[in-house]
N, C-alpha and C positions, 0 to 999 in steps of 0.2 A: 560500215568500216570502209576505209579508203582503200585504193588500189595497192596492191601487194607488188613489190619489187624486191627481189632478192638476187644476190649473187652468191656463187659459190667458188671459191678457189682452192680448196683443199677438200680432203675427204670428210671432214667433220662438218664443213659447210653444206657438203652434198647431201649429206644425212638430213640437214634440215630442210633443205629443197625438196627431198625425197617425201619428207612428212606431209609438206603442203601439196604434193603431187598425188598422194595416194588416193586412188580411186577417180582419178581422172578419166574421162573417156576421149579416146582419142580417134579420130577417123584416118583411116589408113591412108588416105589420099592427102591428109594435113600433114604427112612427115617428108621432109626432103633433105637430102644431102648434097651440098654445093661444094664440090671436091676443090675447085680452084680457090674458092675462100675458106677451104678447111672447116666449113660450118655444117653442123646437122641442126635442123631446126623442126618444131612441130606446134600446131596449135591445138589444144584441148578445152575441155569442159571439165574444169577443175571443182571437186566438192569442197567447200569451205569448211574445213574442220575447225578453224579459229572461230568462225561465227557458230558453229554447232555447239561448241564448248560453253559459249557464252549463253545459249538459251537456257531457260530454267523457269521456275516457277510452275505452281499448280494449275494456273489457267491460262499458260502460255499457248500459243497456237503450235501446230506440230508441223511446223514448214522449215525447211533448211534451204541453203543457197548453193547454187553452181556459178561459177565465173569463168568466162572465156578468157584463156590465158595463153601466152605465148612461151615456150621453153626452147633457149638455144644453147647449143655447145659450140664453143670455139676450139681451134686447134686440133681438129679431127682429121687423122690422116687415113681412116679407113671405117668401113661400116659393113656390118654382117647381121642379116635377120634370119631368124630361125622360128618355126611355128606358124608362119603365115606367108602369103604370096603378097609383096608389096602392090602388085597391080591388079589382084582380086580380092583380098581378104584373108581372114583368117582360115584355119583348117574347115570350119563349117560354112565358109563363104561370107560370114558377117563382115561388113565393110568397116567395121569399129573394133578397137581393143579396149580393156580396161587396165591403165597402170596400176601397178601394185607396188612397186618400189624401185629406186635407183641407187645402185651400188657402184663402188670403185676399187679395183685392185691394181696396186703398182705392178708392173712387170719386173722391176729390180728394186732392191731395197733403198737404195741412194739416189733413185732416179725419179722425177716426177712423171714420166711417161708411164701409160697403163691402160686399163680399159674400163670404161664406164658402161655398165648394163642395164638396160631399162626392161625390167621383168613385167611382163602382161600376163593377165588371167589365161588360163588354158595352155600354159606352158610356152608361149609365145615370147620372143625376146629380141632386142635390138642391141649389138655390141658396137660400141665406138671404141677405136684405137685412138687414144689421144696423146698429145705431147705432154700435157699437163692437166690439171682440173681447172676448166674456166667455163662456167655456165651461170645463165640468168633466167629466173622465171618473172614473168610480168604479166600482171592482169590487164587485159585489153579493155575494160570499161563495161562490158555486157555483163548484167548480174540478173537472175531470175530464181524463181524460188521452186523448190521441189518438195513433195511430200516424203519423198523417201530418203533414208539415210542408209548408206552401205552398211551391210551386217557381215562382219566376218566369223561370228560364232555360229551362224545356223546355215547348214548345208543348202546350197542352191536349190536342190530337187525337193526340199521341204517347205520353201517358201512359197505362198500363194502365187501361180503363174511361173514358178521356177527360177525367177530372178528379181532382182530389184529394179526399180525404175530409176530414170537417170532424169 
C-alpha cells in the first residue's frame, strides 16, 4: 500500500482520520506544541487497519503492519493534558500511550472554534483548543510487520502477558 496522506477540515473528516489512528502508539516525548506557530504535532506507530482488512485466505500469514506516521493540528490556541505527565509518562510511568480516538466538539453552534480531544488508553487525554479543524495525518515511510492485532473485545488482563504486542 502507498503511504497514507489525509487532511481533516471538518468534524466528519476528523472521524476518518481518527479511524486510521486508532491503536497508534505514541511516545510521550514525540508530542509537541509550538505556541508561536499554533501547531500541535506528534509522531506515532500507527496500526494499519486498512491493510489488516485486506488480509484473508485460509493460508495467509498472520502478520499485520505498523507504520511510522506524523499527525499535526494547525490553528491550535491552547493544549491541556490529563492522565499523564508530559515530562515523565502516564500514571504508571510508561513512556508511551495508545491512541484510541480523536473527537471534535464546537464551542458554539455557528462558530468553527472548538476542542479536539485525543483520547488515549488508561484515561489519558490531550485537549486542543482550536480556531477550526485543520489536521493532517501522513505516513513517514517506515513500515514493519507485527504478529499482534489490537483486540478491543478481550479484557487486557485475560490476554497472555496482559497486553498486546506492538
